[in-house]
C-alpha positions in Angstrom: -19.1 -38.9 -21.0 -20.2 -35.9 -22.8 -21.6 -34.8 -19.6 -18.7 -35.6 -18.0 -16.9 -33.0 -20.4 -19.0 -30.8 -19.6 -18.7 -30.6 -16.3 -15.0 -30.6 -16.4 -15.5 -27.9 -19.1 -17.4 -25.5 -16.8 -15.0 -26.1 -13.8 -12.7 -25.1 -15.9 -14.1 -21.9 -17.2 -15.0 -20.8 -13.4 -11.2 -21.2 -12.5 -10.1 -19.4 -15.4 -12.5 -16.1 -14.2 -11.6 -16.5 -10.4 -7.5 -16.4 -11.5 -8.3 -13.8 -13.6 -10.3 -11.9 -11.4 -7.7 -12.6 -8.4 -4.7 -12.0 -11.2 -6.4 -8.6 -11.6 -6.9 -7.8 -7.6 -3.3 -8.4 -6.7 -2.6 -5.9 -9.4 -4.8 -3.6 -8.2 -3.6 -4.1 -4.5 0.3 -4.1 -5.5 -0.6 -0.6 -7.7 -2.3 0.8 -4.6 0.9 -0.4 -2.3 3.0 1.5 -4.7 0.9 4.7 -4.9 0.3 4.6 -0.7 4.0 4.3 -0.3 5.5 6.8 -2.9 2.2 9.5 -1.6 4.1 9.0 2.1 7.4 9.7 1.1 6.0 12.8 -0.7 4.2 14.1 1.8 6.9 14.2 4.5 9.3 15.5 2.7 6.8 18.3 0.9 6.9 21.7 1.9 3.6 23.4 1.7 0.8 25.9 3.0 -2.0 24.7 4.5 -5.1 27.1 5.2 -7.7 25.9 7.9 -6.5 22.2 8.4 -8.7 20.3 10.2 -6.5 19.2 12.6 -7.1 21.1 15.6 -10.3 22.4 17.2 -9.6 25.8 15.6 -10.5 24.8 11.9 -11.1 28.8 10.7 -8.3 31.7 10.5 -5.2 29.2 10.8 -2.3 28.7 8.9 0.2 26.2 9.1 3.6 26.2 7.9 5.4 23.0 6.9 9.1 22.4 5.6 11.4 19.7 5.8 15.3 20.2 5.5 17.6 17.9 3.5 18.8 16.5 7.1 15.0 15.5 7.4 14.3 17.8 10.2 10.9 19.0 10.3 9.2 22.4 11.0 6.0 23.6 11.5 4.6 27.2 12.5 1.7 27.5 13.1 -1.1 31.3 13.2 -4.2 31.4 14.7 -6.6 34.8 14.6 -8.7 36.0 17.2 -9.8 39.4 18.3 -7.4 40.9 16.8 -4.4 39.1 18.3 -2.4 36.1 16.3 -1.3 33.2 17.9 1.7 31.4 17.3 3.2 27.9 17.5 6.5 27.0 16.2 8.2 23.7 15.9 11.8 23.3 15.2 15.2 21.5 16.3 15.3 23.2 19.5 11.5 22.1 20.8 7.8 23.7 20.7 7.3 27.0 21.7 4.1 29.3 22.1 3.5 32.9 21.6 1.9 35.7 20.5 2.0 38.9 18.4 3.1 42.0 20.3 4.3 39.8 23.3 8.1 40.0 24.6 8.2 36.0 25.8 7.7 32.8 24.6 7.0 30.0 26.2 8.7 26.5 25.4 6.1 23.8 26.5 5.3 20.0 26.2 3.7 20.4 22.8 3.7 18.1 19.5 3.6 19.0 15.9 0.1 19.5 14.5 0.5 17.4 11.1 -1.5 14.3 12.3 -2.3 12.9 8.9 1.6 12.4 8.6 2.2 10.7 12.1 -0.2 8.2 11.1 1.9 6.6 8.4 4.2 5.3 10.9 0.8 2.8 11.7 0.6 1.8 8.5 1.3 -1.9 8.1 3.0 -3.7 4.6 2.5 -7.1 6.0 1.1 -9.6 3.2 -2.1 -9.7 5.0 -2.9 -6.0 4.5 -5.1 -5.1 1.5 -4.8 -2.0 -0.1 -8.0 -0.9 -2.3 -8.4 2.3 -4.6 -11.0 3.9 -6.4 -11.3 7.2 -7.4 -12.5 10.2 -5.6 -11.4 14.4 -5.0 -10.6 16.5 -2.3 -11.4 20.1 -2.9 -11.9 19.9 -6.6 -8.7 18.1 -6.7 -8.9 14.7 -8.7 -7.5 11.8 -6.4 -6.7 8.4 -5.5 -8.8 7.0 -2.7 -6.9 3.8 -1.2 -8.3 1.6 1.5 -6.0 0.2 4.0 -7.5 -3.1 6.0 -6.2 -5.1 8.3 -7.2 -8.8 9.0 -9.3 -9.2 11.9 -7.6 -12.1 12.7 -5.7 -12.6 16.4 -2.8 -14.0 15.0 -1.9 -10.9 12.7 -2.5 -8.5 15.3 -0.8 -10.2 18.0 2.4 -9.6 15.1 1.3 -6.2 14.4 1.2 -5.1 17.7 4.1 -7.1 19.1 1.8 -8.7 22.0 1.1 -11.5 22.9 -2.5 -13.2 22.4 -3.3 -13.6 26.2 -2.4 -9.6 26.3 -4.2 -8.6 23.1 -7.6 -10.3 24.2 -7.1 -8.3 27.4 -7.0 -5.2 25.7 -9.9 -5.1 22.8 -10.7 -2.0 22.9 -6.8 -0.8 22.0 -5.4 -3.6 20.2 -7.6 -3.6 17.3 -7.8 -4.2 13.6 -7.9 -1.2 11.6 -9.1 0.1 8.4 -7.3 3.7 6.9 -8.3 5.9 4.2 -6.4 8.1 2.5 -7.0 10.8 -0.5 -3.7 10.8 -2.9 -3.4 13.4 -5.4 -3.0 11.9 -9.0 -0.4 14.7 -10.1 0.7 16.2 -6.5 1.6 12.3 -4.8 0.2 14.2 -2.1 -1.8 12.4 1.0 -4.5 15.6 1.8 -6.8 13.4 4.0 -7.2 10.7 6.4 -9.6 8.7 8.3 -9.8 5.9 10.4 -12.0 3.0 11.6 -12.1 0.0 13.7 -12.3 -3.0 11.2 -14.3 -4.9 13.2 -17.0 -2.3 14.0 -16.6 0.3 11.3 -16.9 3.3 14.1 -14.5 6.3 13.4 -11.3 6.1 15.2 -8.7 9.1 16.3 -11.9 11.6 16.8 -13.2 11.6 12.7 -11.2 12.4 10.0 -8.7 15.2 9.3 -7.2 17.2 6.5 -4.8 19.8 5.9 -7.2 22.1 4.7 -6.4 24.1 1.2 -3.0 23.4 0.3 -0.4 25.3 -1.2 3.4 23.7 -2.2 6.0 26.3 -1.8 9.3 27.3 -0.7 9.5 28.4 2.5 12.2 30.6 4.3 13.9 29.4 6.9 13.2 32.8 9.2 10.0 31.5 9.2 10.5 28.4 12.2 12.6 31.2 14.2 12.0 32.6 17.2 12.1 36.9 17.2 15.1 37.7 18.4 13.7 40.1 21.0 11.7 37.6 23.0 12.7 36.0 26.2 12.4 32.3 26.5 9.9 31.1 29.4 10.5 26.8 29.7 7.1 24.9 30.9 7.4 21.6 32.2 3.6 21.2 31.6 0.6 22.4 30.5 0.1 23.7 34.1 3.3 25.6 34.2 2.1 27.2 30.9 -0.8 28.8 32.3 0.5 30.2 35.5 3.3 31.5 32.6 0.2 33.2 31.1 -1.1 34.7 34.1 2.5 36.6 34.8 2.3 38.1 31.8 -0.8 40.0 31.1 0.6 40.5 26.6 0.9 37.1 26.5 -2.8 35.6 26.4 -4.1 32.5 24.6 -8.3 31.8 22.8 -9.9 29.7 24.4 -9.7 26.2 23.5 -7.3 26.4 21.3 -3.8 25.0 23.2 -6.5 22.2 24.3 -6.0 20.2 21.1 -1.6 20.9 21.3 -0.9 18.8 24.2 
């Protein structure tokens, strides 16, 4: 009888500890979800200047200006200094434009925005099966939360997440994979400074490795910064091959090597 009571007491203690640990995990998971959700909204709507962001092949002498208007329109301006010239990229409601300083044309090209960190937010899953964990970290001496978002390695979940039948899922193992996302969120700014992504099955990095905004300064930016100069003529390019042709025709317009390759 006494032995049975001791065993029961031991089982109760183990169950109690397990319950406490499970509750703590659930609380951490919920807190990490909440912090990341708020940080995504903060980062999407922030106006800032980023110096030397690790988003493109060129990561030195680069400045990126980012602004979001009240109607959620995103404005960006990219400047890269090389060989005494400044390459400029402007993204506004009219499209994406390439130009150079001291140049009388702007090429409307098929390029995209450069905020890869922010665009990755669209891939975050908040389904119950996804786990969120959080530890302390830093970014350029800024105290941060390091938040890990991990998908389960489970075919049924992946089928739901990717909206793909199991047969398609199994035929595309190299594409439809479970991921682990890692974000560095400023404890005071609530801004996501960096992101990195991994294959949850193999642990190998995804998406060309980690990306970050470089040195970030939060400030209000004038809308004029994202407008084309009034004296430039706009030339439209449907493909990058057309961009090259237009550059060759106008001698004053040239791009430093291996910069534009990262903008397609």
